[in-house]
TORLUMZA-756848 format. One line per field, with one value per residue: x, y, z of N, C-alpha, C in turn; residue in three letters. Coordinates in steps of 0.1 Angstrom, whole numbers. Each point is the difference from the previous one (the first is absolute). Layout:
<pts>
n.u: X	...
n.v: Y	...
n.w: Z	...
ca.u: X	...
ca.v: Y	...
ca.w: Z	...
c.u: X	...
c.v: Y	...
c.w: Z	...
code: ALA	...
</pts>
This chain:
<pts>
n.u: 8	-3	8	-10	5	-2	9	1	-3	-4	10	1	0	6	5	0	4	9	2	3	7	7	2	4	7	2	15	1	11	-7	-11	7	6	-11	-7	11	-4	-2	9	-6	10	2	-12	0	11	-7	-10	9	4	0	-8	10	-11	0	3	5	5	5	3	7	4	4	4	3	4	1	12	-5	2	-10	-8	0	0	-10	-3	2	-4	-10	2	-1	-10	5	-10	-7	-11	-1	2	-7	-1	-13	6	9	9	7	-8	4	5	4	5	6	5	5	2	4	4	4	4	3	0	2	-10	8	1	10	9	10	2	7	10	2	-6	10	-9	3	-12	-7	-11	-7	-3	11	5	-8	3	12	-5	-5	8	7	7	7	2	-12	-6	7	-2	-12	-1	7	-6	13	-3	6	-4	-6	-1	8	7	-1	3	8	6	-2	10	1	4	5	-6	5	7	-10	12	5	-9	-5	3	-2	-5	-6	-4	-3	-4	-3	-5	-5	-3	-2	-7	-1	2	-9	8	1	-6	9	7	-3	0	13	3	-2	7	7	-5	-7	-9	13	-9	-1	-10	-1	4	-5	10	-7	14	-8	-3	-11	8	-8	-8	-9	3	-12	-1	-6	1	-5	0	-5	-3	11	-5	10	-1	10	8	9	10	9	7	9	12	0	8	-3	10	-9	5	1	4	8	2	0	-13	-8	-8	-6	-10	-8	-11	-6	-5	-12	-6	10	-3	-13	2	10	-6	-10	9	6	-13	-1
n.v: -11	9	8	10	11	-1	9	-10	-5	13	-3	-12	-1	-11	4	14	-6	-8	10	8	-9	-2	13	0	-13	9	-1	-7	5	-4	7	11	2	-3	9	8	-5	14	3	2	-3	-9	-3	2	-6	-7	2	-1	-9	-8	-6	-4	-3	-11	-3	-11	8	8	-12	-6	12	1	-12	2	11	-9	5	9	-5	10	-1	-11	4	8	-8	-8	8	2	-12	5	-8	-5	6	-12	8	-3	10	-9	4	2	10	-1	-6	2	11	-6	-9	13	4	-13	-2	12	-2	-10	6	10	-8	-7	13	1	6	-4	13	3	5	4	1	12	1	9	-12	1	1	-13	-6	-3	-7	-5	-10	4	1	-10	-4	5	-7	-6	6	-4	9	-12	0	9	-10	-9	7	1	-12	-7	8	4	-1	-7	-10	7	-15	5	6	-12	-6	9	1	13	0	-9	-11	9	10	-10	0	-9	-8	12	2	-10	4	11	0	-10	6	13	-8	-9	10	5	-12	-2	10	-7	-10	6	7	-8	-7	6	1	-11	-5	9	-5	-12	2	6	-8	9	3	-4	-6	13	-10	-1	14	-3	-7	-9	-1	-1	5	-3	-13	3	-10	7	8	2	1	12	-1	11	-5	13	2	-3	-10	3	-12	4	-10	3	-6	1	0	-5	1	-13	-3	13	0	8	12	0	-13	5	10	-11	6	-12	9	-12	4	-3	-3	9	1	-6	10	2	-12	2	12	-5	-9	9	6	-15	1	-6
n.w: -1	-8	6	1	-3	15	-2	-9	12	1	-8	4	-12	3	10	-6	-11	7	9	-9	-6	11	2	-14	6	8	-3	13	8	7	-7	-6	12	6	-7	2	12	6	7	9	7	-7	-1	13	0	-9	6	12	-9	10	-9	-11	-8	2	-12	6	12	-9	-10	12	3	-11	2	11	-6	-9	-2	-7	-13	-6	12	-5	-11	3	7	-9	-9	11	-1	-13	-2	-9	-7	2	0	-11	-8	-6	-10	-1	-8	11	-8	11	-2	-10	10	8	-11	-3	14	-2	-14	7	11	-8	-11	8	6	-12	0	11	6	-3	9	-6	14	1	9	-10	-7	-7	-9	1	1	-10	4	-11	9	4	-11	-1	14	-3	-10	11	9	-13	-6	2	-13	-4	7	-9	-10	3	4	-11	-9	-2	12	8	-7	9	6	9	-10	-8	11	5	-12	3	-6	11	8	8	-10	-6	10	0	3	-5	9	-8	-14	2	12	-3	-12	6	10	-8	-8	10	3	-13	1	11	-10	-9	-3	-12	10	8	-12	-4	11	2	-14	4	10	-10	-5	-9	9	3	6	8	3	-12	2	10	-5	3	6	11	-13	1	-1	-9	1	-4	-9	6	-14	3	-14	-1	-13	-1	13	-2	9	4	6	5	1	7	-6	9	-11	6	-2	3	-9	-1	-9	-5	2	-14	-1	10	-5	-10	-1	0	-5	5	-9	9	-7	7	-13	-3	3	9	3	-2	6	7	0	1	6	5	0	13
ca.u: -7	8	-8	0	2	-13	-2	-8	-10	-15	0	3	-10	-5	-9	-12	-9	-5	-10	-13	-8	-7	-13	-11	-8	-5	7	12	13	0	-9	9	11	-5	-2	14	8	11	-3	-7	11	9	-11	0	13	-1	-9	6	13	13	7	-3	-4	6	-10	-9	-11	-12	-7	-8	-10	-9	-8	-8	-11	-7	-1	-1	14	6	5	14	13	4	3	14	8	2	12	14	1	-8	-13	-1	-11	1	-14	0	-11	-9	0	12	0	0	-13	-12	-10	-6	-10	-9	-10	-8	-8	-7	-11	-7	-8	-8	-8	-11	-5	0	13	16	10	13	6	13	-3	-5	-12	1	-4	9	-6	-15	-7	-10	-12	2	-2	-13	-5	5	-7	-13	-5	6	13	9	13	-2	-1	15	6	-4	7	13	6	10	8	-4	-15	0	-13	-2	-3	-12	-12	-3	-1	-14	-3	3	-12	-5	-14	-7	1	-11	5	10	3	2	13	12	9	11	7	10	9	10	12	9	8	11	9	9	13	1	-2	-8	-13	-5	-1	-13	-10	-2	-9	-16	-8	-1	-11	-11	-12	1	-6	10	0	8	14	5	2	1	6	-6	-14	-6	4	-10	6	0	-5	-11	0	-14	-1	-12	3	-8	-12	2	7	11	5	13	8	14	9	14	8	15	11	3	16	7	13	2	-7	-12	-11	-4	-8	-13	-10	-11	-12	-11	-12	-10	-13	-8	-16	-2	-1	11	7	-6	5	13	-2	-6	8	8	-8	2
ca.v: 11	13	10	14	10	5	15	1	-13	4	5	-12	-2	-13	1	6	-8	-11	5	4	-11	-8	7	1	-12	1	-10	5	-6	-13	-9	-2	-8	-14	-5	-1	-9	5	6	14	7	2	8	13	5	1	12	12	3	-5	-12	-1	-13	-8	-2	-10	6	8	-7	-7	9	4	-10	0	12	-4	12	-2	0	13	5	-9	7	14	-2	-5	12	7	-6	1	-12	-1	-9	-14	-2	6	5	-2	7	-12	-5	-6	-14	-10	-1	-5	-8	7	7	-9	-2	10	-2	-11	3	9	-5	-10	8	4	14	9	8	-3	9	-1	13	-1	4	12	2	2	-7	-6	-7	-3	-7	8	2	12	12	1	5	12	6	1	14	6	-2	-2	7	14	0	-3	12	8	-4	-2	10	-8	-9	-13	-4	-4	-4	6	14	-2	-3	9	12	4	-2	-15	-9	4	3	-10	-9	3	-4	6	2	-13	-9	9	0	-14	0	9	-4	-11	6	7	-9	-4	12	2	-4	2	16	2	-3	13	11	-3	2	13	6	-3	7	14	1	8	-7	-12	1	2	-8	-10	3	-2	-15	-8	-12	-10	0	-13	-5	-8	-12	5	13	0	12	1	10	3	7	3	-9	-14	-3	-13	-5	-9	-1	-1	-9	3	-11	3	-9	-6	2	7	4	12	13	3	-10	3	12	0	-8	0	3	-6	4	-10	4	-3	-3	-5	12	5	-11	1	11	-1	-10	6	9	-6	-5	-12
ca.w: 2	-1	7	-5	10	6	-3	-11	1	-3	-13	-7	-11	0	11	0	-9	6	9	-10	-3	10	5	-10	1	15	9	10	-3	6	-10	-12	6	0	-13	-6	6	5	15	1	2	-11	-8	5	-4	-14	-2	6	-6	9	-7	-14	-4	-14	-12	4	8	-5	-7	10	7	-11	-1	12	-2	-10	-9	-15	-4	0	14	6	-7	8	13	-2	-3	10	10	-6	-9	-12	-1	-6	-8	-12	-4	-13	-8	0	-15	-1	-6	11	6	-8	7	5	-9	-3	11	2	-11	1	8	-5	-9	6	7	-10	-5	13	-2	6	-3	6	3	9	14	2	-5	-13	-10	-9	-10	4	-10	-8	8	8	-11	-3	12	0	-13	0	2	-9	-8	9	-3	6	14	6	-2	9	12	1	-9	-7	10	1	3	15	5	13	-4	-6	9	8	-7	-5	-15	-3	4	12	0	-3	12	9	15	3	13	7	-4	1	12	0	-11	2	11	-6	-8	9	7	-10	-3	10	-3	-14	-1	-12	1	7	-8	-6	11	3	-10	0	12	-4	-11	4	-1	10	14	9	10	-6	1	14	0	13	-5	4	-5	-2	-10	-6	-6	-14	-1	-10	-8	-7	-10	-5	-13	-11	3	0	13	-3	12	-1	11	-6	6	-6	0	-1	-2	12	4	-9	1	-8	7	-8	2	13	-2	-9	2	-9	5	-5	5	-1	0	14	-1	-10	-8	-4	-8	-12	-6	-3	-11	-12	-4	-8	-10	2
c.u: 9	-9	4	1	-13	-3	-10	-12	-13	1	2	-13	-6	-7	-13	-10	-4	-10	-15	-7	-5	-12	-13	-8	-4	6	7	12	0	-7	10	12	-4	-2	13	8	16	-2	-7	11	7	-10	1	14	-1	-9	7	12	11	4	-5	-2	8	-9	-10	-10	-10	-10	-10	-11	-11	-11	-8	-11	-8	1	-1	16	7	5	11	11	1	5	17	7	2	11	13	2	-9	-13	2	-8	1	-14	0	-11	-9	2	13	-2	-3	-13	-11	-9	-10	-13	-11	-10	-11	-10	-11	-12	-10	-10	-8	-11	-13	-14	-1	12	11	8	14	6	13	-4	-7	-12	2	-3	9	-6	-16	-6	-9	-12	1	-3	-15	-7	1	-8	-15	-4	5	14	9	14	0	0	15	9	-5	6	16	9	9	8	-6	-16	-1	-15	-5	-8	-15	-10	-5	-2	-15	-4	3	-14	-5	-15	-9	0	-11	1	12	6	2	16	10	9	9	9	12	8	8	10	8	9	12	8	9	13	4	-2	-7	-13	-6	-1	-14	-12	-2	-7	-15	-6	-2	-13	-10	-12	1	-5	12	4	11	14	6	1	1	7	-6	-14	-3	7	-10	7	-1	-4	-11	-3	-14	0	-13	1	-12	-14	5	9	12	6	13	7	16	8	15	10	15	8	3	14	7	15	4	-8	-14	-10	-6	-11	-13	-11	-11	-14	-12	-13	-11	-14	-5	-13	-1	-3	13	10	-7	3	14	-1	-6	10	9	-6	-1	-13
c.v: 12	11	14	9	5	13	1	-10	6	4	-12	-2	-12	-2	6	-8	-11	3	3	-13	-8	8	1	-13	-2	-12	7	-5	-15	-11	-1	-10	-15	-5	-2	-10	7	8	14	11	4	8	15	8	2	13	12	4	-3	-12	0	-13	-7	0	-11	4	9	-7	-7	9	4	-12	-1	10	-2	13	-3	-1	14	4	-10	5	12	-3	-6	14	8	-3	-1	-11	1	-9	-12	-1	7	7	2	6	-12	-5	-9	-15	-10	4	-4	-10	8	7	-11	-4	13	1	-12	3	11	-6	-11	4	5	-9	10	9	-5	9	-5	15	-3	5	13	2	4	-11	-8	-6	-3	-10	7	4	13	11	-1	6	17	8	3	17	11	-4	-3	8	13	0	-2	15	11	-3	2	8	-10	-9	-15	-2	-6	-1	6	15	-1	-3	12	16	4	-1	-14	-7	5	2	-14	-10	1	-2	6	2	-14	-6	12	-3	-14	1	11	-4	-10	9	9	-9	-3	15	5	-5	3	14	1	-3	12	11	-1	3	14	8	-3	7	14	0	8	-10	-14	4	2	-11	-12	3	-3	-16	-8	-12	-13	-2	-15	-8	-10	-13	2	13	1	14	-1	13	3	10	0	-11	-16	-3	-13	0	-9	-1	-6	-9	2	-13	5	-13	-5	0	7	2	12	10	2	-10	0	10	-2	-10	0	3	-4	3	-10	5	-3	-5	-7	11	5	-11	0	11	-1	-12	7	11	-7	-8	-15	-6
c.w: -3	7	-5	12	5	-4	-12	-1	-5	-14	-9	-10	3	14	0	-10	7	10	-6	-5	10	7	-9	0	15	7	8	-5	6	-11	-11	5	-2	-16	-9	6	4	14	-2	2	-14	-11	5	-4	-15	-2	4	-8	7	-5	-13	-3	-12	-10	4	9	-6	-7	11	4	-12	-3	13	-1	-11	-11	-14	-5	-1	11	5	-8	6	14	-1	-5	10	10	-9	-10	-14	1	-3	-12	-14	-4	-16	-8	-2	-17	-2	-3	13	8	-8	6	8	-8	-6	10	1	-11	1	11	-3	-10	6	9	-8	4	12	-2	9	-4	8	4	8	13	3	-7	-15	-8	-9	-11	5	-10	-9	9	9	-9	-3	12	0	-11	3	4	-10	-4	12	-1	7	14	7	-2	11	14	2	-10	-8	9	-1	5	15	3	11	-3	-9	8	7	-7	-3	-16	-4	4	12	1	-3	11	10	13	4	14	8	-4	0	12	-1	-11	2	12	-6	-7	11	8	-9	-1	12	-3	-13	-4	-13	3	10	-7	-8	10	3	-10	0	12	-2	-9	6	1	9	13	10	10	-7	-2	11	2	11	-6	3	-3	-3	-11	-4	-7	-17	-3	-10	-6	-5	-9	-4	-12	-8	4	1	13	-6	15	-1	11	-5	7	-5	0	-3	-3	13	3	-10	2	-6	5	-8	3	15	0	-5	8	-10	10	-9	5	-3	2	14	2	-16	-11	-6	-9	-15	-7	-7	-12	-11	-5	-11	-13	2	7
code: MET	GLN	THR	ALA	SER	PRO	ALA	HIS	SER	ASP	GLU	ALA	PRO	PHE	GLY	ARG	MET	LEU	ARG	ASP	CYS	ARG	ARG	ALA	ARG	ARG	LEU	SER	GLN	LEU	ASP	LEU	ALA	LEU	ASN	ALA	GLU	VAL	SER	GLN	ARG	HIS	LEU	SER	PHE	LEU	GLU	SER	GLY	ARG	ALA	ARG	PRO	SER	ARG	GLU	MET	VAL	VAL	GLN	LEU	ALA	VAL	ALA	LEU	ASP	LEU	PRO	LEU	ARG	GLU	ARG	ASN	ARG	LEU	LEU	GLN	SER	ALA	GLY	TYR	ALA	GLY	LEU	TYR	PRO	GLN	ARG	ARG	LEU	GLU	ALA	ALA	ASP	MET	GLN	PRO	VAL	GLN	THR	ALA	LEU	ASP	LEU	LEU	LEU	SER	HIS	HIS	GLU	PRO	TYR	PRO	ALA	ILE	VAL	VAL	ASP	ARG	ALA	TRP	ASN	LEU	VAL	SER	ALA	ASN	PRO	ALA	MET	GLY	ARG	VAL	LEU	ALA	ILE	PRO	GLY	ASP	PRO	GLU	ALA	ARG	TRP	ARG	ALA	VAL	CYS	GLY	ASP	GLY	PRO	ARG	ASN	VAL	LEU	LYS	MET	THR	PHE	HIS	PRO	GLU	GLY	LEU	CYS	PRO	LEU	ILE	ALA	ASN	LEU	GLU	GLU	ILE	ALA	PRO	PRO	PHE	LEU	ALA	ARG	THR	ALA	ARG	GLU	ALA	LEU	GLU	HIS	PRO	GLU	VAL	GLN	ASP	VAL	LEU	ASP	GLU	VAL	LEU	ARG	TYR	PRO	GLY	LEU	PRO	SER	LYS	LEU	ARG	HIS	ILE	ASP	LEU	GLU	ALA	SER	ARG	LEU	PRO	VAL	LEU	PRO	MET	HIS	TYR	ARG	ILE	ASN	GLY	ILE	ASP	LEU	ARG	LEU	PHE	THR	MET	MET	THR	THR	PHE	GLY	THR	PRO	GLN	ASP	VAL	THR	ALA	ASP	ASP	LEU	ARG	VAL	GLU	SER	PHE	PHE	PRO	ALA	ASP	ASP	GLY	SER	ALA	ALA	LEU	LEU	ARG	ALA	LEU	ALA	GLY	THR
</pts>
């Protein structure tokens, strides 16, 4: 174990990040020490900067904290080590199995909507069913431009923007608190998520009580979405799918959101839109 000067103990980047990650998960030092199979005293020294961790110790703590791969790299870098996990473009040749899996999930979910998003809710891809649903209230391309301009298409922004889907959500006050709380919990560790969330919370017309996020808002087993579009009721619930054992930052950040009809009328509507 290498030691650092106590005079700089409160400035150690690794110690600060480790402590922040632990607190974000509401773990005590003892909890994390038990999970990581290290002594609480040593963990205290790591957080205070009195001890410098080995590369293996950083990985051990990251696993115990169940950090996403991007954050595991950041924790390693804060301790002075290179990140372990590469970040490839989805179009890269060795990411072809990932792309193929995503395409299969999207196509097999027809005639129901499904999308692929990254951790910050940027849209990566969508199946035709999602396009058909977005076209019910009008030109979806015009709606995306009104919400996101020339920037990345973002599902969180589309959901809550006054020119997006927000006016069409009949149960906004039911779904917004858990949706925003889940996003806020991720934003504790991901600055790019916080940037999107901050923008959404500034939207005009968003009820003021929704701007005050309760991180402990009810974590519903499914998120029920009730859209009322031109007199048509569409009721859906969603399920998220992620890669179970990713070894790449990009794959770890991706998730598939699949929408299912919540009643027979909604199922019939989605089939009719698809011509089936």
